[in-house]
N, C-alpha and C positions, 0 to 999 in steps of 0.2 A: 426210422429214415426221418432226414431232414430234408424242408423243400426249399430251395430258394427262387426268389421273384428273378427273373430276368427278361431284358428286354427281346420285343420281338424278331430283332437280328442277329439273339445269342447264336453263336454257332455257324453264323454264315459270316465267317470274315471278309470274304469278297466284295458280298454286298455291304458291307458295313465300313468300307473301307473307300469304296465307289460310293456310298452317300458324303460320309464326308468329304471328301476330295469335291464331290461336287457341291456341296453349299458353301465351302471353300473358295471356291471359283465362282461363286454367286449364280449356279445355275446353267454356267457356259460351260457344255459337254466338250467340245473340242479343247478346250486347255484343262479340264478335269480330265481327259481321254490322256495327255500329254506330258502333265503329274503323275498318273499313274502308271505311265507308260502302258498303255491298252489300247485298242480301237475303241474310235468315240462311238461304234456301235455296239462294242461290250458293254461300253457306259449307259446306254440308251435301254439295251437289254436287261442288267442291274439293276435301274433304276427301274424299270417298270415295276420288277419284282420287290421294290423297295415299297412302290407305292401299291401295292396289293396288299403286301404285309401288314400295311400302313393304315390302310384306305383312306389316303389322301391323293390329292392330287398336286406334285410338288411345282409344277409350271404353273399354279396358281400360288402370290405371290404370300397371301396370309398361311396357305398353307403350308410354304416353306419358310416362313420365318417363325411356324410355331414348330414346325421340324429342329430350324436351327438353334432355338430356344434351350431343346433337350437335349439334358446331360449325355454327354459322349460317354461309352463304356475305353476307356484305355489302359 
């Protein structure tokens, strides 16, 4: 059996895409929601899931910079 290291968001595509969109818009939830074509509340919900997975508070600029510096799965 071959084991692969995966990011915490592997298999959680909507949250991964939401995280990337949210970071691209500098944490601007309405702008991220518009670009993802979802409701702003959906972005907030998914970002809470992301924060729970990573154990970071992305509203904190330092944590956000660390997240933005992580390699993205593409």
